[in-house]
N, C-alpha and C positions, 0 to 999 in steps of 0.2 A: 430379231427373229423370235426370241423367247417371249417378248411382249406380244407379238402377233399371235403366237400359239396360245398364250394365256387368254388373250382377248377373245379368241374364237370359242374357247370352251366356257368361258365365263358367261357367254350368251345364254347358256343353258342352266346357270346356277339358280338356286332357290334360297329362300330365307332359312334361318337357322332352325333345325329341328332339335332333337335331344338324342340320348342313347337311341340307337336305331330301332325303328318299328317297321314291320313288314306285313304285307297282305299278299297271300298266295291263293290262286284259284285251284282248289283241291278237287279231284274227281269224287272223292268220298269224304264229305265234310263231317261224318259221324264218328270218326276215329278219336282215340285219345291223342292229345297234343304230342306226346312223346313218340307216337308211332309214325309220324310223318317224316320223310327224309329230310336231312339237314342241308342238303345241297340239291341243286337243280330245281325244277318246277317253274311255273309261269307266274309272273307278277300279275296282280289284279289289273284288269283293263275293262272299263275305266278304273283308274286308281283313286277315285274319289266318289263320294255320294252313295246312292243306293246299292251299287255293286259291292262296295267294300263291307257294307252291313250284312251281306249275305255270304261272306267268305270266312275262312279261317285265317287267323293272324299268327301263323307258325311258319318258320323258315330259317334260313341261314343267318339272317341279320336281325332276328327278333331279340335284340339286347335287353329290352325292357322285360319281356317274358322270361328270359334267362335269369335276370336279376331277381325276379319274383320267385322263381323256382329255387334258386340258391338260398334266398331268404327263408322260404318254407322249410327247406332242409335244415338250415342252421337254427331255425326257431323251434324245431322239435315237433312240427305239425306232421301228422301221418300223410303218406302219399295219397291216400284217398281224398284228401282235401284239394288235390289238383285235378280231380276227375272232370271230364267234359260234362257240362250241363246240356241236357236235351230238353229245351223249353218248348212245350207244345203251346203255340200261340194261336188264338182264335181270331181270325181276320175275315175281311170281306173277300169278294172275288174281283175287286177292282183291278183292272190291268194297269201296268206301269211300263212305259217304254223308256229304256235307258240305253242310249247309244245303239239303237237298233235291236236291243234285246227286249223280248216281251216277258215281263216279270209280273208277279202278283203282289199287290201292296202288302207290306208287313205291318201296317198300322193295326193295332188291336182294336176290336170293335166291341160294343156291348154284347155280352155273351148270348143274348137272345137274338142277335142279328148275325151270328156266325154263318159264314158260307164256305170257309176253308179252314183247315188246320195245318199250320206250317211249323216245322221244327227248327228252332234256332239252336245250333250247336256251337258252344264256346266254352273255354275253360277260364277260371278266374285269372290265371296268369296271362292269358291273351289280353284281358281287359286292362292290364297294366300299360298297354299300348294305346288304349282308347283315346286319350287326348290328342294323339297325332292324326286320328281319323274322324273323330266325333267331337262335337262341342260339349256334350254331357252324356251321361248314361241314358237319359230319356231320348236323346237324339238317336243313339244306336237302337234303343228299344222300338222306336217308331220307324226304323229302317232308313235313316238319313234321307227322308223323303220331303223334308221342308228345309227352309233356310232359317236357322236360329238367329242370325244377325238381323237386327231391326232396321227396316227401311232401306235394305240393300237392293232389292229387286232382282236378285240373281236366282237362277234355278238351282235345284238341289245339287247337281253335279258341280256347277260353278262355285256355289257357296262352300262346298267341302274341298275345293281345290286348294292345296297348300300354298302354291305360288301366288294366287290371286286373292284369297280371302283368309284362310286359316293361319297362314304364316304371319301376315300383317298384324294379327291380334294375339300372337302367342307370347306376349310379354309375361303371361302368368307361368311360363315355363322357366323363368329366370328369377333369381333372388331379387328382392324379398317377396314378390308376389306369390311365388311358388309355395311359400310357407303358409299363406292364407288359404290357398286352394287345398293344400294337403290337410290343414286343420279342419276345413269344411267336410271333406270326404271321410276323414278319420272320425269326425263327430257323427256323421251319418252312419258309418259302419258300426260304431259302438252302440248307437241308439238302436239300430236294427238288431245287433247281437243281443242286446238286453231283451228285446221283444222275443227273440228266438228262445232265450232262456225262460222267459215267462211262459211261453207256449209249452216248452218241455216240462215245466213244473205242472202245468195244467193237465198234461197228458200222462202223468205218472201212473195213474190207475189203468191206463190202456194196455199196459204190459208190452210196450214196444211195438204195437201193431202199426203205429203211424210214424215210424222212424224216418220214412222217406220225406215226409213233410218237414221234419226237423232239419234234415240234411239240406233240403231245398232252401230253407230259411237261412241256415248258416252259410250256404254257398252264395246267397245274395249279399250277406254281410261281408264275406270275403271279396266279392266282386266290387263292392263299394270301396273297400280298403285297397284293392288292386288299382282302381282308378286313382285314388289318392297317392299310391306309391309311385305313380308316374312322376308326380311333382316332387316327391321326396327323392327319387332316384335322380331326377334332373338337378336337384340342388347339390348333388355330389358329382356331377359332371363338370369338369373344369371350365368348359365353355359357357356355363350358366351361372358362375359365381360372381355376377356383376349385374348392375341395374341397366338392362337394355331400355330403350326409350319406348314409351307408349303404354297403352291400356288394353285389356281384353275386350273393351267395347270400341267398336269402330267409330261410334259417334263422338268419342273423346278426342279423336285426332283433329288437328286444325284443318279446316277445309278451305278457308279464304274464298268462300262462295262457290267452291267446286266440290266434287266428290272427295270425301276424306280419304278414300283409298289412294288417291293420287300421291299423297305424302306418306301414307301408312306403308305402301309397298316399298318405297325408297328407304324408309326408316328400317324396315325389316331386312332389306338387303344389306344395308350398312351394318346392322347388328349381326347378320350372318357372317360377314367377313371378319368381324372381331371374334366371334364365337369359334371360327375355324371352318374351312371350306372343304375338308377332305371328303365328307359325306356325299358331296356332289361331284367334285372334280375327279376323284379317284375311280368313280364308276364308269367314266366315259372311255370307250375303246381307244380313242386317240392318246390316252394317257397311260397305256399299259407299260411304257418304259419309264414312267415318272413315279415318284413317291411324293404325294402331296401331304407333307408333314406340317400342316398349317396350324399354328397356335390359335386359340387357346387349347383346343382339345388334344392336339398332337403332343407327344413327349418332347419337352425342351428343358434344358437346364435352368432357364430363367423363369419357367412357369410354375408358380407356387401359390398356395393360399394361406391365409392367416385365420386361426380359430379365434373365437371371442376371448379366450384366455391368453392369446398372444403367441401360440405355437405356430410354427411355419413349416409347411410340408409341400413337397412336389405332388402334382396330380395330373391326371389325364382325363379324357372325356369320350364323346361319341366316336364310335368306330374303333375304339381301342380297348374294349372290354376285356379282350383276351390278354392284355398286359397286366391287368389287376391280379396280384398274387392271391393264392388261396389263403384263407384265414390261418394265421399262425405260421405261414411260410417265410415271412420276412421279405425284405427287398425294398426297393425304392418307394413303391406305392403301397406298402403295407399299412401305413397310417390311414390312407384313404379307404382301403378295404375295411379296416376295423371300424371306422366311424360310420361309413355308409351302412354296414351290416348291423352295427349296434342300434342305429336309429330305426332301420327297417324291421329288424327282428322285434324290437320293443313294441312297435306299433302293431305288427301282425299277431304277436302273442296276446296282446291286450284284447284284441277283437275276438280271437278264437276262444280264449278262456271265458270271456263274457257271454259268448253264444252257447256255452254248455258242452263243448268238445263232442259234437255229434258225429263227426267222421272218425273218431277214435281218440284215445287219450293223448293229451299234450305231453310230450317228453321234455327233458331239460334242454335249455339252449346250448349252443356250442360253446366250448371253453374259449376264453379270450374276448368275450363280448361283454359290454356293460349294459345295464338297464337304464335307459334314458327316457326323458319326456320326448316322444317323437315329434311333437309340435314345438319344442322349445329351442332356445338359441344354440344349444350344442348340435342341433340337427339342421338349423337354417341360418346360423350366424356366420358361417365361413364366407370369406371374400377373397377374390384374386388380388395379388399385390400390384402396386403401380408398375413394377418391373415386368410382371407378367402381361399387363395391359399394353405395355410398349411392344412386346412380342406379338400381341394380337393385332396391332395396328399395321399389319403387313400380311401379304400372302406369301407363304414359304413353300417351296417344293425342291426336291432333289432331282437332278438330271445328269446322267453319266457321272455319278459320284460327286457332283458339285452342288452345293447348296445355293439356291437362287432366292432372293428376297425382292418382292415388289411392294414398295411402301403404298399405303392406302391414300396418301395425298399426291400420288403421282398423276400425271396427265392421263395415262391409260386407264386407271381406275376411275378417275373423274369423268371419263367419257363412257366407259363400259357399263357402269352400274345404272345410270339413267337409261342406257340402251336396253339393258336387261329388264328394267322396270316396265319399259314400253312393250318389249317383245313377249316376255314371260308373265309379267304381272298384269298386262293388258290395261295399262293406264297411260294417259298422255303425259309427256314430260316436256312442257314448253321451255324455251330458252331461259326464261327468268328463273324457273324452278331448277333447271340444270345448273345454272351458275350459283344459285343459292346452295345447292348440294355440294358443289366443289369447294366453296368458301367454308362451309361447315366442316367438311372432311379435313381441310387444312388446319382449321382451328382444333379439331379433335386430336389430330396427330401431333401438332405442336404442343398441346397440353400434356399428352402422354410422355413426350420426350422430356419436357420440363420436370414433371413430377417424378418420373422414373429416375431422373438424375438427382433431384433434391431429396426425395424420400422413397427410395426403391422398395422398401419393405412396408410402406404405408398402404392403405386401402382406400384412399380418397376417391380415386377414379371409379373403382367398383361400387363405391357407396354414393355415387351420384354427382361427383365433382364435375363431370362433363357438362352438366347443365342441360338445357333443352337442345334438341336436334330437330331442325325443320319445324319448330314450334311444339314438338312433343316433349314432355318432361320425362325425367327418369322414372321408371315404373314404381319406385317406392313412394312417389308422390301421389300415386293413384291407389295405393294399397290399403289405405286406412278408411274404416267406417263404411256404412251402407252395405248394399248387396255386392257380392263378388262380381257378378255379371248378370245381365238380364236373362241369359240362357242357362245359368247354373242349375243343377239339380235341386228340386224343392226340398224343404225340410220335412222330416217325418212327423207324424205317421202318414203313410200312404194307404189308401187313396185320399184320405181326408187331411191334406196338408194345411197347416196354419198360414203358409206363405200367402201374401197378398200380391205378389208380383204378377203382372198379367201373364196368363198362360200356365201358371203354376198348378192350378187345379187339374187341367187337362193332362199335364205332364205326370203328375202324381198318379192319376188314374191309369194312364198308359203303363207306367212302371208296375203298378199293382196287378194289372192284367197280364203283363208278360211274365212276371214272377208270381203267378197266381197260386202255385202250390206253397211257396214260402209265405204267402199272405193268407193262408187258409183261415186263420183266426179272424182276420178283417172281413173276409168274404162270408164266413159263417155268421158273423154278427150283423152283417148288412143284408143277409138273405131273408126272403119272405116266402110264404107259401105261394102267393101269386106269382112271384118271380120264378120259382121252380116249376110251377105249372106252365108258365110261358115257354120255358125250355122244352117241356114235354110236348106242348102243342106244336112247336116248330119241328121237333124230331119226328113226330107222327104225321106231318103234313105230306100227303102223297103227291101233292102238286109240285113239290120241289124236284129239281133234277137230282140224279143219283148222287153226284159229288157233293152237292149242297146238303142233301138230306144226311149223307154219311157224316159230314162235318157237324150237323145239328145233333146227330146222335152222340158224337164224341163229346161235345161240350155238355150235353144233357147228362150223360152217364158220369162224366167227371164230377159234376157238382151234386148229382143225386146220390152218388156213393157216399159223399161226406155227410149226408143227412138221413140215410136210409137205415131203418130198423127192420130186421128180419122178422116178419109176423104180419098179422092181419089188422092190428090196431093198437091203441094205447093199453088195452087190457090184455093183449096177447101178442107178445114178441119176445125175442131172445135177449134177455137182459145181460147175458154174458158177452155180447158183442156189440156194445153201444157204438154208434157211428162217431166219426171225428168231431162233428159239431156239437155232440152232446157234451164233450169235455171243454169246448172252447166258447160255447154260446148258449147251451141248453136249448137247442132247436133252431128253427122249426124242424119237425120230423116228417119223414115219408115212410110208408109201410109197404112192404112187398113180401108175400109169403114165400117160404123156401120150398124144397131144399135148394141149395146152390151157394156159390161163393158170392159175397156182397157185391163185387164188381159186375158179375153176370146178372145178379138180381137188379142192380141199378139200370142196366141196359134194358132189362125186361120192363121195369117201371116206366122207362122212357118210350116203350113201344118199338124198340130197335131190334133188328135181327140178332 
């Protein structure tokens, strides 16, 4: 009976995620993240693709955001650094139909082609959840409206579905690949922060008049660090302290002449069972009288990790964030708390200090934390023990005070996982592949039993001793050299990235357009008199419909303000109120006689009401 119950619910299971991420449909997306209720609300529907790019990622299960905010507090950053960003994005009016909803494309367009102004509201902490919803920051910036996976042929909703596409390639959420992805985003955040500081130095003579642009730049740097923190946080979730099989590139999975997703989905499901299945099974109404305390993420006496220096500690993972003790409180999981926060705080403080502390002064870090290299082995060298991996090789749950264990090499698991791959992962699982999966699971479980007995405190299994699974190698064998993934965010500067990866230029341009205030210096330096006149010509075009002309006025006045001198010409203007671009690029300049505030005069120059 228990096996039948488990079989029925496993049909709805998904690949392994990480500390929980959540997308809620909020009636008012403009609030500060902390103002939303912690319980209740409606999950995003559809829960993938363009819809999730338009919602707030705040709610009861936003563990990644909670960890970011805890880190900010312990790092000594001011609360203002968590403020919601209100990004005014200049887009077309192209309609987008998503599951019956009529939306407008969020893809930023050349400023002189603006037809709509759309506000993207998000806080840096919410972006710590981004890798569970998006392939990269540029993917979110462009509204999840394309499929970043090469050669897949899926639409935007399918491509962002966790069960069918994102889960199969989330090997980068597991060690050691997670370390490379964090290093990439931390590097981007630091590079962007240094650009912010250079901008701040250039604006020194402006007397603080352009502080909003400095805060916008710093918020972008923190947003990049938040994306990176997802991988850093995952590295300290017990379920991720091992090498799951596969690559962040679907093309790297064996295909045997078929769609590589056929095997990638099965591999992800098997990895999810080792990771721990509570995140899926405990949510189902049928399980309200059960406690799915499934290792590796659930607390078990045998579930421990080893540090590079040989220290051994117990740990927990996804869905158990509430069991981590407060810093300095002591308790079973105190070492996990201290190490996670020491790594996260070190990375965040490094970025905030480099940017110039534009949201307020950086305070001291919390007592009890160490300063570490956030990309180094002390932050990404931990691994699950062989004994812990033996616990992972089963599904555990409690029912009527009795602990029930279902081994992963059992017949029911050998039947149910291929069935899930077919039903939820939407891939065919022919008899030959099904049999291969069963044999592979038997090999994996036998190996865990053997090494857990011979070397219980070793880490061979977590370090790749499992070998290949269905033809996919442990992720550490894909982690070295070359690009991280074809869809990774491009290198700085933006919009003129040096990256030669196909599509990198368009992605860098989209990011610089969405974060255009933070990139004020880049846009000042690339502006021309002809370009500004083109903005004015569109804003004054009476043939445009009212909505489009209003949008054209918004973008024209936004950029005219940055170049506008109050006066009649180079020989007669107010030298005490030089525009933003005077400090960042020395022109070009526009002239508009006063009196009036510069923003109102910019609208007048554009010919806008």
